[in-house]
C-alpha positions as YAML, in Angstrom:
chain: A
units: angstrom
residues:
- id: 1
  name: MET
  ca: [-0.08, 0.10, -0.01]
- id: 2
  name: ILE
  ca: [1.02, 3.51, -0.28]
- id: 3
  name: THR
  ca: [1.03, 6.32, 2.47]
- id: 4
  name: ILE
  ca: [-0.06, 9.95, 1.97]
- id: 5
  name: THR
  ca: [1.36, 12.28, 4.53]
- id: 6
  name: GLU
  ca: [-1.02, 15.12, 5.87]
- id: 7
  name: MET
  ca: [0.94, 17.65, 3.98]
- id: 8
  name: ALA
  ca: [0.61, 16.00, 0.76]
- id: 9
  name: ALA
  ca: [-3.34, 15.55, 1.35]
- id: 10
  name: LYS
  ca: [-3.52, 19.08, 2.14]
- id: 11
  name: LYS
  ca: [-1.65, 20.26, -0.99]
- id: 12
  name: ILE
  ca: [-3.75, 17.76, -3.14]
- id: 13
  name: LYS
  ca: [-6.85, 19.23, -1.82]
- id: 14
  name: GLU
  ca: [-5.73, 22.88, -2.17]
- id: 15
  name: LEU
  ca: [-4.66, 21.92, -6.15]
- id: 16
  name: MET
  ca: [-7.82, 20.42, -6.85]
- id: 17
  name: GLY
  ca: [-9.55, 23.73, -5.61]
- id: 18
  name: GLU
  ca: [-7.12, 26.15, -7.38]
- id: 19
  name: GLU
  ca: [-7.19, 24.29, -10.75]
- id: 20
  name: GLY
  ca: [-11.15, 24.25, -10.75]
- id: 21
  name: GLN
  ca: [-10.93, 20.58, -10.99]
- id: 22
  name: SER
  ca: [-14.49, 19.92, -9.71]
- id: 23
  name: GLY
  ca: [-14.57, 16.61, -11.85]
- id: 24
  name: ALA
  ca: [-11.26, 15.54, -10.54]
- id: 25
  name: GLU
  ca: [-11.43, 12.25, -8.49]
- id: 26
  name: GLY
  ca: [-8.04, 12.60, -7.28]
- id: 27
  name: LEU
  ca: [-4.28, 12.47, -7.70]
- id: 28
  name: ARG
  ca: [-3.00, 9.79, -9.93]
- id: 29
  name: VAL
  ca: [0.55, 8.39, -9.19]
- id: 30
  name: TYR
  ca: [2.13, 6.36, -11.69]
- id: 31
  name: VAL
  ca: [5.62, 5.04, -13.19]
- id: 32
  name: LYS
  ca: [6.62, 4.97, -16.69]
- id: 33
  name: GLY
  ca: [9.84, 4.03, -18.34]
- id: 34
  name: GLY
  ca: [12.42, 6.54, -18.89]
- id: 35
  name: GLY
  ca: [14.46, 9.11, -16.86]
- id: 36
  name: CYS
  ca: [17.93, 8.94, -15.97]
- id: 37
  name: SER
  ca: [17.76, 5.81, -13.62]
- id: 38
  name: GLY
  ca: [15.23, 3.62, -15.51]
- id: 39
  name: TYR
  ca: [11.76, 4.56, -14.33]
- id: 40
  name: GLN
  ca: [10.11, 7.88, -13.81]
- id: 41
  name: TYR
  ca: [7.33, 9.08, -11.38]
- id: 42
  name: GLY
  ca: [4.22, 10.99, -12.86]
- id: 43
  name: MET
  ca: [1.39, 12.56, -11.27]
- id: 44
  name: LEU
  ca: [-1.60, 14.22, -12.65]
- id: 45
  name: LEU
  ca: [-5.26, 15.27, -11.46]
- id: 46
  name: GLU
  ca: [-7.38, 12.29, -12.42]
- id: 47
  name: GLU
  ca: [-11.14, 12.55, -13.58]
- id: 48
  name: LYS
  ca: [-11.63, 8.77, -14.04]
- id: 49
  name: ILE
  ca: [-10.92, 5.74, -11.79]
- id: 50
  name: SER
  ca: [-10.75, 2.27, -13.56]
- id: 51
  name: GLU
  ca: [-12.01, -0.84, -11.97]
- id: 52
  name: ASP
  ca: [-8.51, -2.23, -11.62]
- id: 53
  name: ASP
  ca: [-6.94, 0.76, -10.03]
- id: 54
  name: THR
  ca: [-6.00, 0.97, -6.33]
- id: 55
  name: VAL
  ca: [-7.50, 4.01, -4.53]
- id: 56
  name: ILE
  ca: [-5.95, 5.30, -1.27]
- id: 57
  name: GLN
  ca: [-8.04, 7.87, 0.67]
- id: 58
  name: ARG
  ca: [-6.95, 10.16, 3.31]
- id: 59
  name: ASP
  ca: [-8.36, 13.38, 4.65]
- id: 60
  name: GLY
  ca: [-11.16, 13.51, 1.98]
- id: 61
  name: ILE
  ca: [-8.61, 13.16, -1.01]
- id: 62
  name: LYS
  ca: [-7.88, 10.12, -3.16]
- id: 63
  name: VAL
  ca: [-4.67, 8.85, -4.60]
- id: 64
  name: ILE
  ca: [-5.23, 6.65, -7.67]
- id: 65
  name: VAL
  ca: [-2.60, 3.99, -8.67]
- id: 66
  name: ASP
  ca: [-2.95, 1.86, -11.83]
- id: 67
  name: PRO
  ca: [-2.03, -2.03, -11.55]
- id: 68
  name: GLN
  ca: [1.23, -1.86, -13.51]
- id: 69
  name: SER
  ca: [2.66, 0.90, -11.40]
- id: 70
  name: MET
  ca: [1.62, -0.53, -7.85]
- id: 71
  name: PRO
  ca: [4.32, -3.21, -7.67]
- id: 72
  name: LEU
  ca: [7.05, -0.62, -8.40]
- id: 73
  name: ILE
  ca: [5.92, 2.02, -5.62]
- id: 74
  name: SER
  ca: [4.17, -0.33, -2.97]
- id: 75
  name: GLY
  ca: [5.19, 0.68, 0.48]
- id: 76
  name: SER
  ca: [6.12, 4.34, -0.74]
- id: 77
  name: GLU
  ca: [5.28, 7.45, 1.04]
- id: 78
  name: VAL
  ca: [3.81, 10.59, -0.93]
- id: 79
  name: ASP
  ca: [4.87, 13.67, 0.73]
- id: 80
  name: TYR
  ca: [4.74, 17.45, 0.02]
- id: 81
  name: SER
  ca: [7.42, 19.96, 1.12]
- id: 82
  name: ASP
  ca: [8.00, 23.68, 0.71]
- id: 83
  name: SER
  ca: [11.44, 24.61, 1.40]
- id: 84
  name: LEU
  ca: [14.33, 26.75, 0.21]
- id: 85
  name: GLN
  ca: [15.23, 24.00, -2.02]
- id: 86
  name: GLY
  ca: [12.01, 24.32, -3.61]
- id: 87
  name: ALA
  ca: [8.39, 23.04, -3.48]
- id: 88
  name: GLY
  ca: [6.76, 19.77, -4.72]
- id: 89
  name: PHE
  ca: [5.70, 16.32, -4.26]
- id: 90
  name: LYS
  ca: [8.18, 13.66, -3.07]
- id: 91
  name: ILE
  ca: [7.88, 9.88, -3.40]
- id: 92
  name: LYS
  ca: [9.95, 8.04, -0.83]
- id: 93
  name: ASN
  ca: [10.37, 4.51, -2.43]
- id: 94
  name: PRO
  ca: [11.78, 1.61, -0.30]
- id: 95
  name: LEU
  ca: [11.81, -0.43, -3.47]
- id: 96
  name: ALA
  ca: [14.20, 1.91, -5.32]
- id: 97
  name: LYS
  ca: [17.71, 0.65, -5.50]
- id: 98
  name: THR
  ca: [19.04, 3.93, -6.96]
- id: 99
  name: THR
  ca: [17.66, 7.25, -7.64]
- id: 100
  name: CYS
  ca: [18.75, 10.18, -9.65]
- id: 101
  name: GLY
  ca: [19.88, 13.53, -8.15]
- id: 102
  name: CYS
  ca: [16.41, 15.19, -8.57]
- id: 103
  name: GLY
  ca: [14.45, 12.23, -7.01]
- id: 104
  name: SER
  ca: [12.14, 11.96, -10.12]
- id: 105
  name: SER
  ca: [13.44, 8.62, -11.44]
- id: 106
  name: PHE
  ca: [14.55, 5.31, -9.89]
- id: 107
  name: SER
  ca: [15.66, 1.80, -10.72]
...
C-alpha cells in the first residue's frame, strides 16, 4: 500500500480547488519507463478511476494508482515539502535501489 502524508493530502486538496478541477476524482500517481535511472514518477489530477485501480484515501482526497505501477511503488510514501530548495511532491520509495539527483527517477 501507499502512504499519503498530511502535507501531501492538504496540497492535493488545495490543487484540486485552485485548478477548478471539480470533476477530478483525485491525484493519480504512476510510473513510466524513462528518466536517468530507468523509471520515472508521474502525477496528474485524474477524472476517471478504472475498476482495476488502487485507491488510497486520506482526509477526503484520493490517490489513484494503476495496477502496472503499484508493484513498483508499493510501500512508498507520498509527501509534499515547501522549502528553500523548492516545493513539490516527493515519493519516498523503499523499493528503489538507485535514484537520480532530482529524485524523479529510480531503478
